[in-house]
ZAVOLO-215990 format. One record per residue (C-alpha): residue in one letter; y, x, z. Coordinates in steps of 0.02 Angstrom, whole numbers, plus 50000, padded with zeros to 5 digits. Last residue first. Example, Ala and Ser with C-alpha at 12.3 -4.5 7.8 and 13.67 -1.06 7.14 Angstrom:
<pts>
{aa->S | py->49947 | px->50684 | pz->50357}
{aa->A | py->49775 | px->50615 | pz->50390}
</pts>
This chain:
<pts>
{aa->P | py->53342 | px->54930 | pz->55484}
{aa->G | py->53471 | px->55004 | pz->55601}
{aa->E | py->53580 | px->54953 | pz->55746}
{aa->E | py->53535 | px->54882 | pz->55916}
{aa->A | py->53640 | px->54731 | pz->55958}
{aa->E | py->53771 | px->54749 | pz->56096}
{aa->A | py->53916 | px->54667 | pz->56005}
{aa->G | py->53810 | px->54528 | pz->55933}
{aa->G | py->53636 | px->54511 | pz->55859}
{aa->D | py->53561 | px->54494 | pz->56033}
{aa->G | py->53438 | px->54635 | pz->56020}
{aa->G | py->53326 | px->54670 | pz->55872}
{aa->V | py->53346 | px->54766 | pz->55710}
{aa->V | py->53494 | px->54682 | pz->55627}
{aa->G | py->53513 | px->54543 | pz->55755}
{aa->A | py->53351 | px->54460 | pz->55814}
{aa->G | py->53444 | px->54348 | pz->55937}
{aa->E | py->53315 | px->54212 | pz->55959}
{aa->E | py->53160 | px->54256 | pz->55863}
{aa->A | py->53149 | px->54167 | pz->55696}
{aa->A | py->53144 | px->54324 | pz->55591}
{aa->K | py->53031 | px->54407 | pz->55718}
{aa->A | py->52908 | px->54264 | pz->55713}
{aa->P | py->52904 | px->54273 | pz->55524}
{aa->P | py->52865 | px->54460 | pz->55529}
{aa->L | py->52982 | px->54559 | pz->55414}
{aa->A | py->52866 | px->54648 | pz->55294}
{aa->G | py->52852 | px->54836 | pz->55296}
{aa->L | py->52996 | px->54956 | pz->55318}
{aa->P | py->52934 | px->55075 | pz->55184}
{aa->E | py->52956 | px->55258 | pz->55232}
{aa->R | py->53107 | px->55370 | pz->55205}
{aa->L | py->53213 | px->55225 | pz->55265}
{aa->R | py->53192 | px->55268 | pz->55449}
{aa->R | py->53252 | px->55444 | pz->55414}
{aa->R | py->53412 | px->55377 | pz->55337}
{aa->L | py->53449 | px->55265 | pz->55486}
{aa->S | py->53423 | px->55406 | pz->55611}
{aa->V | py->53532 | px->55524 | pz->55508}
{aa->L | py->53671 | px->55396 | pz->55504}
{aa->K | py->53668 | px->55367 | pz->55692}
{aa->S | py->53656 | px->55551 | pz->55735}
{aa->L | py->53808 | px->55586 | pz->55627}
{aa->V | py->53905 | px->55442 | pz->55704}
{aa->A | py->53886 | px->55517 | pz->55878}
{aa->K | py->53989 | px->55668 | pz->55828}
{aa->P | py->53926 | px->55841 | pz->55782}
{aa->R | py->54035 | px->55989 | pz->55834}
{aa->G | py->54120 | px->56082 | pz->55691}
{aa->N | py->54280 | px->56122 | pz->55786}
{aa->A | py->54379 | px->55989 | pz->55689}
{aa->D | py->54249 | px->55859 | pz->55737}
{aa->L | py->54092 | px->55832 | pz->55636}
{aa->L | py->54039 | px->55672 | pz->55546}
{aa->G | py->54221 | px->55652 | pz->55496}
{aa->D | py->54329 | px->55497 | pz->55520}
{aa->Q | py->54462 | px->55579 | pz->55628}
{aa->R | py->54595 | px->55600 | pz->55494}
{aa->P | py->54751 | px->55687 | pz->55559}
{aa->L | py->54889 | px->55592 | pz->55472}
{aa->G | py->55007 | px->55647 | pz->55332}
{aa->G | py->54905 | px->55556 | pz->55200}
{aa->G | py->54751 | px->55655 | pz->55247}
{aa->R | py->54711 | px->55786 | pz->55377}
{aa->G | py->54546 | px->55848 | pz->55443}
{aa->D | py->54389 | px->55793 | pz->55532}
{aa->V | py->54234 | px->55868 | pz->55450}
{aa->L | py->54110 | px->55790 | pz->55328}
{aa->R | py->54223 | px->55652 | pz->55265}
{aa->D | py->54204 | px->55485 | pz->55178}
{aa->W | py->54020 | px->55451 | pz->55204}
{aa->V | py->53940 | px->55416 | pz->55035}
{aa->V | py->53830 | px->55262 | pz->55016}
{aa->G | py->53701 | px->55231 | pz->54882}
{aa->A | py->53635 | px->55123 | pz->54740}
{aa->V | py->53712 | px->54959 | pz->54799}
{aa->F | py->53648 | px->54826 | pz->54677}
{aa->P | py->53509 | px->54765 | pz->54793}
{aa->K | py->53633 | px->54734 | pz->54935}
{aa->S | py->53537 | px->54775 | pz->55095}
{aa->L | py->53607 | px->54951 | pz->55089}
{aa->L | py->53783 | px->54892 | pz->55127}
{aa->I | py->53735 | px->54776 | pz->55270}
{aa->P | py->53616 | px->54905 | pz->55342}
{aa->M | py->53758 | px->55033 | pz->55341}
{aa->V | py->53886 | px->54917 | pz->55422}
{aa->R | py->53796 | px->54897 | pz->55587}
{aa->G | py->53752 | px->55076 | pz->55630}
{aa->A | py->53918 | px->55137 | pz->55560}
{aa->W | py->54011 | px->55018 | pz->55676}
{aa->R | py->53911 | px->55077 | pz->55826}
{aa->A | py->53947 | px->55259 | pz->55781}
{aa->Q | py->54134 | px->55231 | pz->55761}
{aa->S | py->54134 | px->55128 | pz->55922}
{aa->Q | py->54055 | px->55275 | pz->56015}
{aa->D | py->54177 | px->55409 | pz->55956}
{aa->S | py->54322 | px->55290 | pz->55983}
{aa->W | py->54417 | px->55157 | pz->55886}
{aa->S | py->54500 | px->55025 | pz->55992}
{aa->G | py->54412 | px->54862 | pz->56032}
{aa->R | py->54281 | px->54761 | pz->55938}
{aa->W | py->54337 | px->54846 | pz->55776}
{aa->G | py->54511 | px->54922 | pz->55775}
{aa->G | py->54672 | px->54902 | pz->55679}
{aa->G | py->54768 | px->55010 | pz->55556}
{aa->R | py->54930 | px->54962 | pz->55644}
{aa->P | py->54874 | px->55067 | pz->55792}
{aa->D | py->54864 | px->55220 | pz->55678}
{aa->E | py->54761 | px->55366 | pz->55741}
{aa->E | py->54642 | px->55279 | pz->55859}
{aa->L | py->54501 | px->55404 | pz->55883}
{aa->S | py->54328 | px->55410 | pz->55805}
{aa->P | py->54401 | px->55348 | pz->55642}
{aa->A | py->54315 | px->55237 | pz->55514}
{aa->G | py->54228 | px->55288 | pz->55354}
{aa->L | py->54130 | px->55245 | pz->55199}
{aa->A | py->54187 | px->55322 | pz->55036}
{aa->S | py->54102 | px->55302 | pz->54867}
{aa->V | py->54004 | px->55147 | pz->54913}
{aa->I | py->53905 | px->55165 | pz->54753}
{aa->V | py->53886 | px->55007 | pz->54650}
{aa->P | py->53766 | px->54981 | pz->54506}
{aa->V | py->53839 | px->54880 | pz->54361}
{aa->E | py->53798 | px->54697 | pz->54331}
{aa->M | py->53979 | px->54650 | pz->54369}
{aa->L | py->53912 | px->54486 | pz->54440}
{aa->F | py->53858 | px->54569 | pz->54602}
{aa->F | py->54027 | px->54651 | pz->54633}
{aa->R | py->54095 | px->54503 | pz->54732}
{aa->D | py->53949 | px->54517 | pz->54854}
{aa->L | py->54018 | px->54685 | pz->54911}
{aa->L | py->54177 | px->54602 | pz->54975}
{aa->A | py->54079 | px->54466 | pz->55066}
{aa->S | py->53978 | px->54598 | pz->55160}
{aa->V | py->54135 | px->54693 | pz->55210}
{aa->Q | py->54221 | px->54532 | pz->55263}
{aa->M | py->54070 | px->54483 | pz->55368}
{aa->L | py->54070 | px->54652 | pz->55454}
{aa->D | py->54249 | px->54641 | pz->55515}
{aa->R | py->54398 | px->54718 | pz->55425}
{aa->T | py->54511 | px->54859 | pz->55480}
{aa->G | py->54671 | px->54892 | pz->55383}
{aa->R | py->54644 | px->55025 | pz->55251}
{aa->G | py->54790 | px->54984 | pz->55135}
{aa->F | py->54852 | px->55163 | pz->55128}
{aa->S | py->54983 | px->55159 | pz->55266}
{aa->S | py->54877 | px->55042 | pz->55372}
{aa->D | py->54749 | px->55177 | pz->55415}
{aa->G | py->54596 | px->55129 | pz->55519}
{aa->F | py->54468 | px->55082 | pz->55388}
{aa->V | py->54376 | px->55158 | pz->55240}
{aa->V | py->54262 | px->55055 | pz->55128}
{aa->P | py->54282 | px->55137 | pz->54958}
{aa->V | py->54196 | px->55052 | pz->54809}
{aa->G | py->54137 | px->55161 | pz->54665}
{aa->I | py->54073 | px->55071 | pz->54511}
{aa->C | py->53929 | px->55153 | pz->54421}
{aa->D | py->53866 | px->55188 | pz->54244}
{aa->L | py->54022 | px->55120 | pz->54160}
{aa->R | py->54038 | px->55079 | pz->53976}
{aa->I | py->54216 | px->55061 | pz->53914}
{aa->G | py->54227 | px->54924 | pz->53781}
{aa->G | py->54409 | px->54880 | pz->53816}
{aa->Q | py->54358 | px->54708 | pz->53878}
{aa->V | py->54247 | px->54793 | pz->54006}
{aa->L | py->54389 | px->54908 | pz->54060}
{aa->Q | py->54508 | px->54761 | pz->54071}
{aa->D | py->54382 | px->54667 | pz->54179}
{aa->L | py->54375 | px->54817 | pz->54296}
{aa->Y | py->54565 | px->54817 | pz->54311}
{aa->E | py->54573 | px->54631 | pz->54345}
{aa->W | py->54438 | px->54642 | pz->54476}
{aa->P | py->54527 | px->54786 | pz->54561}
{aa->P | py->54684 | px->54683 | pz->54590}
{aa->S | py->54839 | px->54738 | pz->54492}
{aa->S | py->54981 | px->54859 | pz->54520}
{aa->G | py->55136 | px->54870 | pz->54408}
{aa->D | py->55257 | px->54862 | pz->54552}
{aa->L | py->55178 | px->54892 | pz->54722}
{aa->R | py->55202 | px->54747 | pz->54844}
{aa->S | py->55072 | px->54628 | pz->54770}
{aa->V | py->54939 | px->54764 | pz->54772}
{aa->R | py->54968 | px->54813 | pz->54953}
{aa->D | py->54823 | px->54733 | pz->55047}
{aa->G | py->54710 | px->54722 | pz->54895}
{aa->F | py->54541 | px->54714 | pz->54985}
{aa->P | py->54472 | px->54842 | pz->54864}
{aa->E | py->54607 | px->54970 | pz->54907}
{aa->G | py->54567 | px->55078 | pz->54757}
{aa->V | py->54425 | px->55052 | pz->54634}
{aa->E | py->54318 | px->55201 | pz->54589}
{aa->V | py->54257 | px->55223 | pz->54410}
{aa->L | py->54092 | px->55314 | pz->54390}
{aa->V | py->54025 | px->55397 | pz->54232}
{aa->R | py->53856 | px->55480 | pz->54210}
{aa->A | py->53816 | px->55641 | pz->54120}
{aa->G | py->53655 | px->55617 | pz->54021}
{aa->R | py->53705 | px->55722 | pz->53872}
{aa->R | py->53839 | px->55845 | pz->53921}
{aa->S | py->54024 | px->55868 | pz->53887}
{aa->Q | py->54039 | px->55725 | pz->53763}
{aa->R | py->54000 | px->55594 | pz->53894}
{aa->V | py->54125 | px->55670 | pz->54016}
{aa->L | py->54267 | px->55681 | pz->53890}
{aa->L | py->54233 | px->55506 | pz->53826}
{aa->A | py->54244 | px->55434 | pz->54003}
{aa->A | py->54407 | px->55527 | pz->54040}
{aa->R | py->54487 | px->55465 | pz->53879}
{aa->R | py->54431 | px->55287 | pz->53913}
{aa->T | py->54502 | px->55289 | pz->54090}
{aa->L | py->54669 | px->55354 | pz->54029}
{aa->D | py->54674 | px->55220 | pz->53892}
{aa->V | py->54632 | px->55081 | pz->54015}
{aa->R | py->54772 | px->55135 | pz->54131}
{aa->D | py->54890 | px->55146 | pz->53982}
{aa->E | py->54844 | px->54970 | pz->53925}
{aa->A | py->54880 | px->54903 | pz->54098}
{aa->A | py->55055 | px->54978 | pz->54100}
{aa->M | py->55092 | px->55099 | pz->54239}
{aa->P | py->55215 | px->55076 | pz->54381}
{aa->A | py->55260 | px->55232 | pz->54482}
{aa->L | py->55200 | px->55321 | pz->54640}
{aa->E | py->55074 | px->55204 | pz->54722}
{aa->C | py->55025 | px->55107 | pz->54567}
{aa->V | py->54859 | px->55036 | pz->54627}
{aa->H | py->54760 | px->54995 | pz->54467}
{aa->L | py->54721 | px->55179 | pz->54441}
{aa->G | py->54627 | px->55180 | pz->54606}
{aa->S | py->54509 | px->55322 | pz->54564}
{aa->A | py->54466 | px->55380 | pz->54390}
{aa->I | py->54329 | px->55490 | pz->54316}
{aa->N | py->54213 | px->55501 | pz->54466}
{aa->W | py->54085 | px->55607 | pz->54374}
{aa->I | py->53901 | px->55587 | pz->54413}
{aa->E | py->53768 | px->55722 | pz->54387}
{aa->V | py->53879 | px->55875 | pz->54405}
{aa->L | py->53808 | px->56050 | pz->54389}
{aa->E | py->53795 | px->56082 | pz->54201}
{aa->R | py->53966 | px->56004 | pz->54166}
{aa->Y | py->54055 | px->56107 | pz->54299}
{aa->R | py->54174 | px->56214 | pz->54195}
{aa->Y | py->54179 | px->56091 | pz->54051}
{aa->V | py->54232 | px->55947 | pz->54164}
{aa->V | py->54364 | px->56044 | pz->54260}
{aa->Q | py->54448 | px->56123 | pz->54108}
{aa->E | py->54452 | px->55961 | pz->54011}
{aa->M | py->54515 | px->55859 | pz->54158}
{aa->F | py->54664 | px->55973 | pz->54192}
{aa->R | py->54719 | px->55985 | pz->54010}
{aa->W | py->54695 | px->55797 | pz->53988}
{aa->L | py->54795 | px->55758 | pz->54144}
{aa->L | py->54947 | px->55854 | pz->54083}
{aa->E | py->54937 | px->55772 | pz->53911}
{aa->K | py->54922 | px->55597 | pz->53980}
{aa->I | py->55063 | px->55628 | pz->54104}
{aa->S | py->55183 | px->55668 | pz->53961}
{aa->E | py->55129 | px->55527 | pz->53845}
{aa->Y | py->55142 | px->55402 | pz->53987}
{aa->N | py->55322 | px->55443 | pz->54029}
{aa->R | py->55391 | px->55410 | pz->54203}
{aa->L | py->55237 | px->55487 | pz->54280}
{aa->S | py->55294 | px->55655 | pz->54211}
{aa->D | py->55421 | px->55671 | pz->54352}
{aa->L | py->55278 | px->55686 | pz->54476}
{aa->A | py->55195 | px->55834 | pz->54390}
{aa->W | py->55280 | px->55975 | pz->54487}
{aa->E | py->55238 | px->55890 | pz->54650}
{aa->P | py->55053 | px->55898 | pz->54613}
{aa->M | py->54972 | px->55724 | pz->54623}
{aa->S | py->54819 | px->55700 | pz->54732}
{aa->E | py->54874 | px->55648 | pz->54907}
{aa->P | py->55026 | px->55555 | pz->54839}
{aa->H | py->54914 | px->55455 | pz->54719}
{aa->L | py->54889 | px->55453 | pz->54532}
{aa->R | py->54703 | px->55489 | pz->54541}
{aa->V | py->54621 | px->55551 | pz->54381}
{aa->L | py->54474 | px->55673 | pz->54382}
{aa->P | py->54411 | px->55603 | pz->54545}
{aa->G | py->54302 | px->55695 | pz->54558}
{aa->A | py->54125 | px->55759 | pz->54576}
{aa->V | py->53959 | px->55679 | pz->54623}
{aa->I | py->53824 | px->55811 | pz->54642}
{aa->P | py->53636 | px->55780 | pz->54651}
{aa->K | py->53557 | px->55889 | pz->54786}
{aa->G | py->53463 | px->56051 | pz->54759}
{aa->L | py->53548 | px->56131 | pz->54907}
{aa->N | py->53589 | px->56282 | pz->54799}
{aa->R | py->53689 | px->56167 | pz->54685}
{aa->A | py->53794 | px->56105 | pz->54831}
{aa->W | py->53838 | px->56283 | pz->54884}
{aa->L | py->53878 | px->56328 | pz->54704}
{aa->M | py->53992 | px->56178 | pz->54689}
{aa->C | py->54081 | px->56217 | pz->54853}
{aa->R | py->54115 | px->56398 | pz->54807}
{aa->D | py->54176 | px->56350 | pz->54634}
{aa->V | py->54286 | px->56214 | pz->54710}
{aa->A | py->54371 | px->56340 | pz->54825}
{aa->T | py->54402 | px->56470 | pz->54690}
{aa->F | py->54446 | px->56355 | pz->54545}
{aa->D | py->54634 | px->56389 | pz->54549}
{aa->I | py->54713 | px->56308 | pz->54397}
{aa->S | py->54856 | px->56394 | pz->54307}
{aa->D | py->55036 | px->56380 | pz->54243}
{aa->P | py->55087 | px->56212 | pz->54317}
{aa->R | py->55086 | px->56267 | pz->54499}
{aa->P | py->54991 | px->56185 | pz->54643}
{aa->Q | py->54843 | px->56163 | pz->54524}
{aa->M | py->54681 | px->56148 | pz->54623}
{aa->S | py->54754 | px->56070 | pz->54780}
{aa->R | py->54861 | px->55939 | pz->54691}
{aa->W | py->54725 | px->55903 | pz->54563}
{aa->N | py->54596 | px->55867 | pz->54697}
{aa->T | py->54419 | px->55893 | pz->54637}
{aa->T | py->54323 | px->55826 | pz->54786}
{aa->V | py->54137 | px->55864 | pz->54794}
{aa->S | py->54018 | px->55721 | pz->54836}
{aa->V | py->53848 | px->55782 | pz->54894}
{aa->L | py->53685 | px->55688 | pz->54877}
{aa->D | py->53529 | px->55642 | pz->54974}
{aa->F | py->53568 | px->55688 | pz->55153}
{aa->D | py->53447 | px->55724 | pz->55296}
{aa->K | py->53362 | px->55892 | pz->55266}
{aa->R | py->53476 | px->55986 | pz->55148}
{aa->I | py->53633 | px->55918 | pz->55230}
{aa->L | py->53573 | px->55973 | pz->55403}
{aa->E | py->53515 | px->56141 | pz->55336}
{aa->T | py->53684 | px->56178 | pz->55259}
{aa->V | py->53785 | px->56124 | pz->55410}
{aa->P | py->53862 | px->56294 | pz->55449}
{aa->A | py->53894 | px->56325 | pz->55262}
{aa->P | py->54011 | px->56176 | pz->55237}
{aa->D | py->54169 | px->56283 | pz->55242}
{aa->G | py->54327 | px->56183 | pz->55215}
{aa->A | py->54453 | px->56182 | pz->55071}
{aa->P | py->54315 | px->56119 | pz->54956}
{aa->D | py->54320 | px->55951 | pz->55046}
{aa->V | py->54144 | px->55879 | pz->55055}
{aa->R | py->54100 | px->55696 | pz->55036}
{aa->V | py->53934 | px->55646 | pz->55112}
{aa->G | py->53784 | px->55560 | pz->55037}
{aa->L | py->53654 | px->55433 | pz->55088}
{aa->T | py->53542 | px->55326 | pz->54976}
{aa->S | py->53540 | px->55431 | pz->54818}
{aa->R | py->53359 | px->55487 | pz->54830}
{aa->N | py->53288 | px->55311 | pz->54835}
{aa->A | py->53244 | px->55207 | pz->54988}
{aa->P | py->53060 | px->55192 | pz->55030}
{aa->K | py->52945 | px->55061 | pz->54953}
{aa->T | py->52853 | px->54907 | pz->55012}
{aa->G | py->52978 | px->54828 | pz->55132}
{aa->F | py->53127 | px->54920 | pz->55062}
{aa->R | py->53217 | px->54781 | pz->54967}
{aa->R | py->53145 | px->54630 | pz->55055}
{aa->H | py->53155 | px->54716 | pz->55223}
{aa->L | py->53338 | px->54756 | pz->55191}
{aa->L | py->53369 | px->54580 | pz->55126}
{aa->I | py->53309 | px->54499 | pz->55288}
{aa->K | py->53400 | px->54620 | pz->55401}
{aa->A | py->53559 | px->54607 | pz->55300}
{aa->H | py->53560 | px->54417 | pz->55318}
{aa->R | py->53543 | px->54432 | pz->55506}
{aa->M | py->53684 | px->54560 | pz->55510}
{aa->A | py->53800 | px->54450 | pz->55406}
{aa->L | py->53759 | px->54299 | pz->55515}
{aa->R | py->53796 | px->54395 | pz->55674}
{aa->E | py->53962 | px->54451 | pz->55600}
{aa->S | py->54001 | px->54270 | pz->55555}
{aa->A | py->53964 | px->54210 | pz->55731}
{aa->D | py->54073 | px->54345 | pz->55810}
{aa->I | py->54216 | px->54302 | pz->55693}
{aa->A | py->54193 | px->54117 | pz->55737}
{aa->A | py->54193 | px->54152 | pz->55924}
{aa->A | py->54353 | px->54255 | pz->55910}
{aa->L | py->54436 | px->54119 | pz->55806}
{aa->A | py->54385 | px->53982 | pz->55927}
{aa->D | py->54460 | px->54080 | pz->56071}
{aa->A | py->54621 | px->54101 | pz->55972}
{aa->H | py->54617 | px->53914 | pz->55940}
{aa->R | py->54611 | px->53892 | pz->56128}
{aa->A | py->54771 | px->53991 | pz->56150}
{aa->E | py->54849 | px->53898 | pz->56004}
{aa->A | py->54813 | px->53730 | pz->56086}
{aa->A | py->54889 | px->53788 | pz->56250}
{aa->A | py->55048 | px->53842 | pz->56161}
{aa->P | py->55057 | px->53680 | pz->56061}
{aa->D | py->55035 | px->53568 | pz->56216}
{aa->K | py->54957 | px->53405 | pz->56158}
{aa->L | py->54778 | px->53468 | pz->56144}
{aa->V | py->54678 | px->53377 | pz->56009}
{aa->S | py->54654 | px->53528 | pz->55894}
{aa->A | py->54600 | px->53641 | pz->56037}
{aa->E | py->54445 | px->53537 | pz->56074}
{aa->V | py->54399 | px->53530 | pz->55891}
{aa->F | py->54416 | px->53721 | pz->55876}
{aa->I | py->54317 | px->53750 | pz->56036}
{aa->E | py->54176 | px->53642 | pz->55967}
{aa->R | py->54180 | px->53734 | pz->55801}
{aa->A | py->54172 | px->53904 | pz->55885}
{aa->Q | py->54025 | px->53850 | pz->55993}
{aa->E | py->53935 | px->53784 | pz->55839}
{aa->W | py->53966 | px->53953 | pz->55757}
{aa->R | py->53884 | px->54039 | pz->55905}
{aa->E | py->53731 | px->53928 | pz->55886}
{aa->L | py->53724 | px->53965 | pz->55700}
{aa->A | py->53732 | px->54152 | pz->55731}
{aa->D | py->53599 | px->54136 | pz->55868}
{aa->G | py->53461 | px->54127 | pz->55739}
{aa->S | py->53519 | px->54123 | pz->55558}
{aa->L | py->53345 | px->54128 | pz->55483}
{aa->A | py->53245 | px->54012 | pz->55596}
{aa->P | py->53405 | px->53913 | pz->55620}
{aa->D | py->53396 | px->53867 | pz->55433}
{aa->F | py->53574 | px->53869 | pz->55367}
{aa->M | py->53547 | px->54041 | pz->55291}
{aa->L | py->53531 | px->54003 | pz->55105}
{aa->W | py->53642 | px->54155 | pz->55068}
{aa->E | py->53772 | px->54055 | pz->54970}
{aa->E | py->53760 | px->53907 | pz->55088}
{aa->S | py->53774 | px->54014 | pz->55244}
{aa->K | py->53914 | px->54112 | pz->55158}
{aa->A | py->54018 | px->53955 | pz->55129}
{aa->I | py->53985 | px->53882 | pz->55302}
{aa->F | py->54034 | px->54044 | pz->55390}
{aa->L | py->54189 | px->54057 | pz->55280}
{aa->K | py->54242 | px->53882 | pz->55335}
{aa->I | py->54236 | px->53930 | pz->55518}
{aa->R | py->54334 | px->54088 | pz->55475}
{aa->H | py->54465 | px->53991 | pz->55378}
{aa->R | py->54490 | px->53861 | pz->55516}
{aa->A | py->54509 | px->53998 | pz->55646}
{aa->L | py->54649 | px->54081 | pz->55548}
{aa->E | py->54729 | px->53910 | pz->55521}
{aa->Q | py->54726 | px->53863 | pz->55705}
{aa->N | py->54788 | px->54033 | pz->55759}
{aa->L | py->54937 | px->54023 | pz->55641}
{aa->R | py->54995 | px->53846 | pz->55674}
{aa->Y | py->55063 | px->53757 | pz->55520}
{aa->P | py->55247 | px->53719 | pz->55503}
{aa->E | py->55316 | px->53561 | pz->55421}
{aa->E | py->55419 | px->53612 | pz->55270}
{aa->R | py->55274 | px->53612 | pz->55147}
{aa->L | py->55175 | px->53725 | pz->55032}
{aa->A | py->54992 | px->53674 | pz->55026}
{aa->L | py->54874 | px->53795 | pz->55112}
{aa->L | py->54739 | px->53908 | pz->55045}
{aa->C | py->54635 | px->53954 | pz->55197}
{aa->T | py->54705 | px->54077 | pz->55323}
{aa->Q | py->54676 | px->54263 | pz->55330}
{aa->L | py->54622 | px->54403 | pz->55444}
{aa->M | py->54648 | px->54593 | pz->55446}
{aa->L | py->54578 | px->54646 | pz->55613}
{aa->R | py->54631 | px->54705 | pz->55784}
{aa->G | py->54472 | px->54693 | pz->55888}
{aa->M | py->54336 | px->54564 | pz->55914}
{aa->P | py->54368 | px->54557 | pz->56102}
{aa->G | py->54545 | px->54494 | pz->56073}
{aa->A | py->54578 | px->54446 | pz->55893}
{aa->D | py->54738 | px->54547 | pz->55877}
{aa->Y | py->54795 | px->54508 | pz->55701}
{aa->G | py->54836 | px->54610 | pz->55546}
{aa->L | py->54890 | px->54494 | pz->55408}
{aa->C | py->54831 | px->54377 | pz->55270}
{aa->L | py->54925 | px->54217 | pz->55226}
{aa->A | py->54853 | px->54093 | pz->55103}
{aa->T | py->54941 | px->54003 | pz->54961}
{aa->A | py->54938 | px->53834 | pz->54872}
{aa->R | py->55058 | px->53847 | pz->54728}
{aa->A | py->55247 | px->53856 | pz->54710}
{aa->D | py->55252 | px->54028 | pz->54629}
{aa->R | py->55350 | px->54173 | pz->54706}
{aa->P | py->55274 | px->54141 | pz->54876}
{aa->T | py->55395 | px->54113 | pz->55020}
{aa->C | py->55314 | px->54142 | pz->55189}
{aa->V | py->55402 | px->54109 | pz->55354}
{aa->I | py->55317 | px->54166 | pz->55514}
{aa->E | py->55385 | px->54067 | pz->55658}
{aa->G | py->55443 | px->54086 | pz->55838}
{aa->D | py->55623 | px->54128 | pz->55795}
{aa->R | py->55601 | px->54210 | pz->55624}
{aa->S | py->55466 | px->54331 | pz->55563}
{aa->E | py->55474 | px->54357 | pz->55376}
{aa->I | py->55356 | px->54358 | pz->55227}
{aa->T | py->55412 | px->54369 | pz->55046}
{aa->G | py->55311 | px->54334 | pz->54889}
{aa->P | py->55193 | px->54410 | pz->54763}
{aa->V | py->55012 | px->54354 | pz->54747}
{aa->P | py->54855 | px->54446 | pz->54802}
{aa->L | py->54688 | px->54377 | pz->54739}
{aa->D | py->54584 | px->54284 | pz->54869}
{aa->D | py->54492 | px->54186 | pz->54733}
{aa->R | py->54647 | px->54077 | pz->54715}
{aa->G | py->54806 | px->54144 | pz->54795}
{aa->L | py->54839 | px->54271 | pz->54931}
{aa->L | py->54996 | px->54324 | pz->55022}
{aa->H | py->55029 | px->54485 | pz->55115}
{aa->A | py->55051 | px->54550 | pz->55292}
{aa->S | py->55005 | px->54733 | pz->55322}
{aa->V | py->55054 | px->54710 | pz->55505}
{aa->L | py->55186 | px->54574 | pz->55520}
{aa->P | py->55215 | px->54596 | pz->55706}
{aa->W | py->55287 | px->54433 | pz->55775}
{aa->A | py->55460 | px->54415 | pz->55849}
{aa->K | py->55536 | px->54283 | pz->55964}
{aa->A | py->55363 | px->54216 | pz->55998}
{aa->P | py->55363 | px->54031 | pz->56046}
{aa->G | py->55300 | px->54021 | pz->56226}
{aa->T | py->55303 | px->54154 | pz->56362}
{aa->A | py->55127 | px->54222 | pz->56339}
{aa->D | py->55149 | px->54232 | pz->56150}
{aa->F | py->55159 | px->54094 | pz->56021}
{aa->V | py->55167 | px->54083 | pz->55831}
{aa->E | py->55212 | px->53932 | pz->55724}
{aa->F | py->55174 | px->53960 | pz->55541}
{aa->R | py->55286 | px->53914 | pz->55396}
{aa->L | py->55239 | px->53910 | pz->55213}
{aa->M | py->55372 | px->53878 | pz->55082}
</pts>
């Protein structure tokens, strides 16, 4: 059993919000277990008696409401203190990434290392306080400082790698894309997409295209595909298979209980879609989030078989067609709570073992919605997540990047405050250089062109509002993309060592200027 003392302004907290709380084991993989809030404590009971970490949504003050975790902790009756363990993990994470990235030199890490030293000093000070409530308050300060330090480190590291990657050559033609919903009308932004975006992702939603079992309505997707073709941009289409409430037709839900039945229904849908658009589509998203069993459990061998069938269909449809598999909920918030689900790494390994050749792996990084495992993470966590794909030796496309311009779901968190039009743009300006600095990341697709609805919520993560007016995030992305049309040049040594260089200059923290 793991127990954590938690305090509010009055002392031991009578109740503590367990926002997206789950347990983690080795390598930060989700493990099953129960989590309860009881009389000033959080009580965790993992199914297996092994060292376990707790991850949950947490209000980190000026850093925002984020998904944070503890280190692996030995099971014991004596309670740990939540803030202390969250701060300990973040201080340790800074050390681990500094070693991995070879960033312990102050000339490289700049003010990130200084900020980390402040966090460590606050942590030591808090650890010797006699009053538990006072100690936890100071540990909260240490946690905020450590998150800030790790974000600064991630941005400094991105700056160095970005100049290394694009110092002598411009970014490629797949750098920035946008996902387009065929239900909308993208015509008003045709010239914008033509001028400043590199690729278009067209959604092929089974639920929308086949509301009845007797026929498929291609009208909206036809219009969108022809529009994208006339732009002369590469097209990413899919997903062909997504067993998710937003994608499954109601009439097909009962078929999920029998693999043979759902396999046949999906094959008929996939075959018609692929052969209709085979001359237009360059990359097919053949399967999205199959390892997250939202609606019904599915055996691992059936997931692999579905993926294999979709891959073979695409490769047989046209020579040169490329295959992308998109993982779902890459941070694994809900995997341990959904029967039959598995972490993305396990699913990808099963595909490799099954001999399925992938041309790309799609990784969604969408925040602000707790109902679909999209709790907000800080910049260091995003960078660390992408690093885990390095050993896959397959190019990565960030297949959906997004955060809301308005707080839609308080439990979904917020970055350095609540989500707003300006914080969405600032976040995009910081996360994009981190993503593009990874040499294995081939491109980034913004999640939504126009604000709309998704999962029962109004989704405010579009580049345009519902009335078609551009938001601040659009200007930020376009500015970054234009900068990368020319080589960045070498990063001057003095600039790298300059105090507070951040991603492109400034203090490297909350007010740093974004961009390469």
